[in-house]
C-alpha positions as CSV (number, residue, x, y, z in Angstrom):
1,M,0.0,0.0,0.1
2,P,1.4,3.4,-0.8
3,A,2.6,5.4,2.2
4,F,0.1,8.1,1.7
5,L,-2.7,5.7,2.3
6,K,-1.3,4.4,5.5
7,A,-2.3,5.9,8.9
8,L,1.3,6.5,9.9
9,G,2.8,7.1,6.5
10,R,6.2,5.7,6.0
11,E,6.5,5.2,9.7
12,G,5.7,2.0,11.6
13,L,4.6,1.5,15.1
14,P,7.2,2.3,17.7
15,P,9.5,-0.7,18.3
16,R,9.5,0.0,22.1
17,L,7.2,1.8,24.6
18,R,7.1,2.3,28.3
19,V,3.9,2.0,30.3
20,W,3.9,3.9,33.6
21,D,1.2,2.3,35.6
22,S,1.1,0.8,39.2
23,R,-1.4,-1.9,38.2
24,P,-0.3,-5.7,38.5
25,R,0.7,-7.6,35.4
26,L,1.8,-4.4,33.5
27,S,5.4,-4.4,32.7
28,C,7.2,-1.0,32.5
29,E,8.7,-1.8,29.1
30,Y,7.3,-3.3,26.0
31,R,8.7,-4.3,22.7
32,L,6.8,-4.6,19.4
33,A,6.0,-8.4,18.6
34,Q,3.8,-8.1,15.7
35,T,2.0,-5.5,13.5
36,F,-1.5,-6.8,13.2
37,K,-2.7,-4.1,10.7
38,H,-1.8,-0.8,9.2
39,D,-4.5,0.7,7.1
40,F,-5.9,4.1,6.2
41,F,-7.4,4.9,9.6
42,A,-5.0,3.4,12.2
43,A,-2.1,1.1,13.0
44,T,-2.5,-1.7,15.4
45,G,0.2,-3.9,16.9
46,L,0.9,-6.5,19.7
47,Y,3.6,-5.7,22.4
48,A,5.2,-8.1,24.8
49,G,6.3,-7.1,28.3
50,L,9.9,-7.6,29.3
51,A,8.8,-8.3,32.8
52,P,8.0,-12.0,33.7
53,A,4.3,-12.9,33.5
54,A,3.4,-9.4,32.2
55,D,0.1,-9.1,30.1
56,K,0.7,-8.6,26.4
57,L,-0.7,-5.3,25.2
58,V,-2.3,-4.0,22.0
59,L,-1.5,-0.5,20.9
60,K,-3.8,1.3,18.3
61,V,-2.6,4.6,16.8
62,G,-4.9,6.8,14.7
63,R,-4.1,8.5,11.5
64,R,-1.4,11.3,11.5
65,T,-0.5,11.8,8.0
66,D,-2.1,14.1,5.4
67,L,-4.0,12.8,2.3
68,L,-2.9,14.9,-0.8
69,G,-2.4,17.8,1.3
70,L,-5.6,17.5,3.4
71,P,-4.8,17.4,7.1
72,L,-6.4,14.3,8.7
73,A,-4.6,14.0,12.0
74,W,-7.6,15.6,13.7
75,L,-9.7,12.7,12.4
76,G,-7.3,10.1,13.7
77,R,-7.4,11.8,17.2
78,W,-11.2,12.0,17.2
79,L,-11.7,8.3,16.2
80,I,-9.2,7.0,18.7
81,G,-10.8,9.2,21.4
82,R,-14.2,7.7,20.6
83,E,-12.9,4.2,20.6
84,A,-10.8,4.7,23.7
85,A,-13.8,6.0,25.6
86,L,-15.9,3.0,24.7
87,Y,-13.2,0.5,25.6
88,E,-12.9,2.2,28.9
89,R,-16.7,2.2,29.5
90,F,-17.1,-1.5,28.5
91,S,-13.7,-2.7,30.3
92,D,-15.6,-4.2,33.3
93,L,-17.4,-6.6,30.9
94,S,-15.8,-10.1,30.8
95,G,-15.9,-10.2,27.1
96,V,-14.1,-6.9,26.4
97,P,-10.3,-6.7,26.6
98,R,-9.3,-4.5,29.7
99,F,-8.5,-0.9,28.8
100,A,-4.9,-0.1,29.7
101,G,-4.8,3.6,29.0
102,R,-4.1,6.4,26.4
103,W,-0.9,6.6,24.5
104,G,-0.4,10.3,23.9
105,R,-3.0,12.1,21.9
106,D,-3.6,9.7,19.1
107,G,-3.3,6.3,20.7
108,F,-4.5,3.8,23.4
109,L,-3.8,0.4,24.8
110,H,-5.8,-2.6,25.8
111,V,-4.7,-6.0,27.3
112,F,-4.3,-8.7,24.6
113,V,-6.8,-11.6,24.7
114,E,-5.2,-14.9,24.1
115,G,-7.2,-16.6,21.4
116,H,-8.0,-16.4,17.7
117,P,-10.7,-14.8,15.4
118,L,-13.7,-16.8,14.8
119,G,-12.9,-18.9,11.9
120,K,-15.2,-19.9,8.9
121,G,-17.3,-22.8,9.8
122,E,-15.6,-23.2,13.2
123,R,-17.5,-25.3,15.7
124,V,-17.3,-23.4,19.0
125,P,-18.0,-24.5,22.6
126,E,-21.7,-25.1,23.6
127,Q,-21.9,-21.9,25.7
128,F,-20.0,-19.7,23.3
129,F,-23.1,-18.0,21.6
130,P,-25.1,-17.9,24.8
131,Q,-22.2,-16.0,26.3
132,L,-21.8,-13.8,23.2
133,Q,-25.6,-12.9,23.3
134,D,-25.3,-12.1,27.1
135,L,-22.3,-9.8,26.3
136,L,-24.3,-8.1,23.4
137,G,-27.1,-7.6,25.7
138,Q,-24.9,-5.9,28.3
139,V,-23.5,-3.5,25.7
140,H,-27.0,-2.7,24.5
141,A,-28.1,-2.1,28.2
142,R,-25.6,0.7,28.2
143,Q,-27.3,2.5,25.4
144,A,-24.7,1.4,22.9
145,A,-24.5,-0.9,19.9
146,Y,-21.5,-2.6,18.7
147,V,-22.4,-2.1,14.9
148,D,-19.5,-4.1,13.4
149,L,-20.7,-7.7,14.2
150,E,-21.0,-8.6,10.6
151,K,-17.3,-9.3,10.5
152,R,-16.7,-12.6,12.3
153,E,-13.0,-11.6,12.6
154,N,-14.0,-9.1,15.4
155,I,-15.2,-12.0,17.5
156,I,-12.4,-13.7,19.3
157,V,-12.6,-17.1,20.5
158,G,-10.5,-17.0,23.6
159,D,-8.2,-19.8,24.7
160,D,-10.6,-20.3,27.6
161,G,-13.4,-20.9,25.1
162,R,-15.3,-17.6,25.9
163,P,-16.3,-15.0,23.3
164,Y,-14.6,-11.6,23.1
165,L,-15.4,-8.4,21.2
166,I,-12.6,-6.3,19.8
167,D,-12.4,-3.2,17.5
168,F,-15.0,-0.7,18.6
169,Q,-14.1,1.9,15.9
170,I,-17.5,2.2,14.5
171,S,-19.5,1.4,17.5
172,W,-22.1,4.0,18.7
173,R,-23.3,5.0,22.2
174,R,-26.3,7.2,22.5
175,P,-25.0,10.4,23.9
176,P,-26.5,11.4,27.3
177,T,-27.7,14.8,26.2
178,W,-30.9,16.3,24.8
179,L,-29.7,15.2,21.4
180,G,-29.4,11.6,22.5
181,R,-32.7,11.7,24.1
182,S,-34.4,12.9,20.7
183,R,-36.6,10.5,18.8
184,P,-34.1,10.3,16.0
185,A,-31.3,9.2,18.2
186,R,-33.4,6.6,19.9
187,W,-34.7,5.3,16.6
188,L,-31.1,5.0,15.4
189,L,-30.0,3.1,18.4
190,R,-32.8,0.6,18.0
191,R,-32.0,-0.1,14.5
192,L,-28.3,-0.5,15.2
193,Q,-29.0,-2.9,18.1
194,E,-31.4,-4.8,15.8
195,S,-28.5,-5.1,13.4
196,D,-26.3,-6.5,16.1
197,R,-28.9,-9.1,17.0
198,Y,-29.5,-10.1,13.4
199,H,-25.6,-10.6,12.9
200,L,-25.4,-12.6,16.1
201,M,-28.1,-14.9,15.0
202,K,-26.5,-15.3,11.5
203,H,-23.1,-16.4,13.1
204,W,-25.0,-18.6,15.4
205,R,-26.7,-20.4,12.6
206,R,-23.4,-20.8,10.6
207,H,-21.3,-22.1,13.5
208,R,-23.9,-24.0,15.9
209,P,-27.2,-24.5,13.9
210,D,-27.9,-27.4,16.3
211,Q,-28.6,-25.0,19.1
212,L,-31.4,-23.3,17.2
213,D,-35.0,-24.1,17.1
214,S,-37.2,-23.2,14.0
215,A,-37.9,-19.7,15.4
216,G,-34.2,-19.1,15.9
217,L,-33.3,-20.3,12.4
218,A,-36.0,-18.1,10.9
219,R,-34.6,-14.9,12.8
220,S,-31.1,-15.8,11.5
221,R,-32.4,-15.5,8.0
222,A,-34.6,-12.6,8.4
223,V,-32.4,-9.9,7.0
224,P,-33.7,-6.2,7.9
225,A,-34.4,-4.2,5.0
226,Y,-31.9,-1.5,5.8
227,I,-29.1,-4.2,5.9
228,R,-30.2,-5.3,2.4
229,L,-30.0,-1.7,1.3
230,H,-26.7,-1.1,2.7
231,R,-25.4,-4.3,1.1
232,A,-26.7,-3.3,-2.3
233,V,-25.1,0.1,-2.1
234,A,-21.9,-0.7,-0.3
235,R,-20.7,-4.0,-1.8
236,P,-19.8,-2.8,-5.2
237,F,-17.6,0.0,-3.5
238,T,-16.1,-2.5,-1.2
239,R,-15.2,-4.9,-3.9
240,L,-13.7,-2.0,-6.0
241,R,-11.6,-0.9,-3.0
242,R,-10.3,-4.4,-2.3
243,R,-9.2,-4.7,-6.0
244,T,-7.5,-1.4,-6.0
245,L,-5.6,-2.0,-2.8
246,A,-4.7,-5.4,-4.1
247,R,-3.1,-3.9,-7.1
248,L,-1.4,-1.3,-5.1
249,D,-0.2,-3.8,-2.4
250,P,-0.1,-7.4,-3.7
251,S,0.6,-8.7,-0.2
252,R,-3.0,-7.9,0.9
253,A,-4.3,-10.5,-1.4
254,V,-2.4,-13.2,0.6
255,P,-4.4,-14.3,3.7
256,G,-2.5,-14.1,6.9
257,T,0.2,-11.6,5.6
258,V,1.7,-9.6,8.4
259,V,2.8,-6.0,7.9
260,G,6.4,-5.1,8.8
261,N,7.2,-4.4,12.5
262,G,8.1,-0.8,12.5
263,T,10.9,1.4,10.9
264,P,14.2,2.6,12.3
265,D,12.8,6.2,12.4
266,A,9.7,5.3,14.3
267,P,9.8,6.9,18.0
268,L,11.4,4.6,20.6
269,E,9.0,5.1,23.3
270,R,6.2,7.1,24.9
271,K,5.1,7.2,28.4
272,V,1.6,6.2,29.2
273,V,-0.9,6.5,32.1
274,R,0.8,7.0,35.6
275,S,4.0,5.7,37.1
276,C,5.4,2.1,37.4
């Protein structure tokens, strides 16, 4: 991918960072182990602590670079701020990675969940989807919608067999203001939550159809009209974007390809949160 399309341009994630925090299982120094993703909006990587038994951390940094002279660092800071606030709000839920603090103005950290993204046709433990349903219900109870459940890669199958949700970049929470109490905001929240429930049932049918009765199977196939409309409009653009990016960066067409682990001129460290 050309550098101008990447969130950090020619730079990569920092090869080392320091986390200043007094909580247990957080090391003071971390080193970049793997860059998961570096796209237009953000770069995300896994960091391993140097201290024994320290939790692994995930760092996500928002866009900093301009696009054809148009400043976009403000957009990166805004998106990261939204997502960090949601991680912090949901951090007490057992199915959301624990928020570990902000990283400067345009990044944040959360604890890494040992596991793997839900695979195509993967048969998960019996309690997996009931637990995911409960988790989604807890998110909804906080006047929020996950929004991105269509992508099964956002559903993590933990090594403990439990479900976890990651990537809250496009999630939405109804603001606690007069605007959030308005009829349009309440309508939008209901539609987004309905979409979450549809995608939950869709994945449930694809992975554990044996757990669904006839009513559950029918709900899993009842695609809301606005989702059908979104697919009709968005899918041609999505296919075009993927083909274009595959031509610009052939490695994107290879499943499992990992982005390089930073560059020599990436910053060496940044202090985060409080003191060790």
